[in-house]
C-alpha positions in Angstrom: -1.4 2.4 1.6 -1.0 3.4 -2.2 -3.3 2.0 -5.1 -2.4 2.0 -8.8 -4.9 1.7 -11.3 -3.8 1.2 -15.4 -6.4 3.7 -17.2 -4.3 5.9 -18.9 -1.9 3.7 -21.4 -1.8 5.6 -24.5 -3.6 3.3 -27.0 -5.4 1.4 -24.8 -8.7 1.2 -26.9 -6.4 -0.2 -30.3 -5.3 -2.6 -27.9 -8.6 -4.0 -26.6 -9.9 -4.3 -30.3 -7.1 -6.2 -30.9 -6.6 -8.5 -28.0 -9.7 -9.7 -26.7 -11.1 -8.0 -23.6 -10.3 -11.8 -21.5 -7.2 -11.7 -23.0 -6.5 -8.0 -22.5 -6.9 -8.2 -18.6 -5.3 -11.7 -18.2 -2.2 -10.2 -19.9 -2.3 -6.7 -17.9 -2.6 -9.0 -14.7 0.4 -11.2 -15.4 2.7 -7.7 -16.6 1.8 -5.6 -13.8 3.9 -7.3 -11.1 7.1 -6.8 -13.5 6.5 -3.6 -14.2 6.0 -2.6 -10.6 9.2 -4.1 -9.5 10.8 -1.0 -9.6 8.3 0.7 -8.2 8.4 -1.6 -5.2 12.4 -1.0 -4.5 11.3 2.8 -4.8 9.3 2.5 -1.7 11.5 0.2 0.0 14.4 3.2 -0.7 11.9 5.7 0.5 10.1 4.3 3.3 11.2 5.9 6.9 14.0 4.3 9.1 13.2 4.3 12.5 15.1 2.2 15.2 15.0 -1.1 13.3 13.8 -0.4 10.1 11.4 -3.2 10.0 9.2 -1.1 7.9 11.8 -0.5 5.1 12.2 -4.0 4.8 9.7 -5.5 3.3 6.5 -4.6 0.5 4.2 -7.1 -1.3 2.1 -6.4 -4.4 -1.2 -7.6 -4.8 -2.9 -8.1 -8.1 -6.3 -8.6 -7.6 -8.7 -8.3 -11.4 -11.5 -6.3 -10.8 -14.7 -7.3 -12.6 -18.1 -5.8 -12.2 -21.0 -6.8 -15.2 -19.2 -3.8 -18.1 -16.2 -2.8 -16.1 -13.3 -5.1 -15.9 -10.0 -3.8 -14.9 -7.0 -5.1 -12.6 -6.6 -3.4 -8.8 -3.2 -3.3 -7.5 -2.2 -3.5 -3.8 1.1 -2.2 -2.5 1.1 -3.4 1.2 3.7 -3.3 3.8 5.2 -6.2 5.9 4.2 -4.8 9.2 1.0 -4.6 10.6 1.7 -0.4 10.9 2.7 0.5 7.6 -0.5 2.4 7.1 -0.6 4.8 10.1 3.4 5.7 9.1 2.1 6.4 5.6 -1.2 8.1 6.9 -0.5 9.6 9.7 -2.6 9.0 13.2 -4.0 10.4 16.2 -2.5 10.0 19.3 -4.4 8.4 22.1 -3.8 7.9 26.0 -2.8 5.3 28.0 -2.5 4.1 31.4 1.1 3.4 32.5 2.7 0.1 31.8 2.3 -2.3 34.8 5.2 -4.4 33.1 7.7 -5.5 36.0 5.8 -4.1 39.2 4.3 -5.4 41.8 0.6 -2.9 42.1 -1.1 -3.5 45.4 -5.3 -3.9 45.0 -5.7 -0.1 45.5 -3.1 1.4 43.3 -4.4 -1.1 40.4 -7.9 0.5 41.1 -6.6 4.2 41.2 -4.6 3.8 37.8 -7.4 1.6 36.0 -9.9 4.8 37.1 -7.1 7.4 35.9 -6.8 5.1 32.6 -11.0 5.2 32.0 -11.2 8.9 32.6 -7.9 9.6 30.0 -9.3 6.8 27.6 -10.2 8.6 24.4 -8.8 11.8 25.1 -6.5 12.8 22.0 -3.3 14.5 23.0 -2.7 14.9 19.0 -2.3 13.8 15.9 1.4 12.5 14.0 1.6 13.7 10.8 1.3 11.5 7.9 4.7 10.6 5.7 3.2 9.3 2.1 6.8 8.1 1.4 5.1 5.2 -0.8 2.7 7.6 -2.7 5.6 9.7 -3.8 7.8 7.3 -4.5 4.5 5.7 -6.7 4.6 9.1 -8.7 8.1 9.2 -9.6 8.1 5.6 -10.9 4.7 6.1 -12.5 6.1 7.1 -16.2 8.6 4.2 -16.1 5.9 1.8 -14.9 3.5 2.9 -18.0 6.1 2.8 -20.3 7.0 -0.9 -19.7 3.2 -1.8 -19.7 2.7 -0.4 -22.9 5.8 -2.2 -24.5 4.8 -5.7 -22.4 1.4 -5.2 -24.0 2.5 -4.2 -27.7 5.0 -7.8 -27.3 1.5 -9.4 -26.0 -0.5 -7.8 -29.2 2.5 -9.3 -31.6 2.1 -13.1 -29.8 0.2 -15.7 -31.7 -2.7 -16.5 -29.5 
């Protein structure tokens, strides 16, 4: 799923000078979930709808502070609530599977034949399902509005007393 790193705020250096670094990154961490709320709505709207539309039902936002010595930042992940969201977004290989045994009575020999056939086919790539980067497209469309709302919120944080 897409990641979003705030590095292109217009007057980021001036804001960092006016706010202490700790206060700047804490404000940014507090501001980003609200600024990215319209992006989550756009991602839900852009998500493909299959038979169940489970993928389009929910996405979550995870905001984590990044602190690596002198490098500070905020890392934002858009996470799908379903476990297969990354496969749809990034594409995947089609791998051969055996026939289903559900609701079938199999003899011992037939089960052995099926298992042998599966072992021979296992790892065989039948093709590739193309990627559908719906979240990245929605993020790119919402990026100007997101950055503008982050700038406005940081400006308001500058004017607030300590």
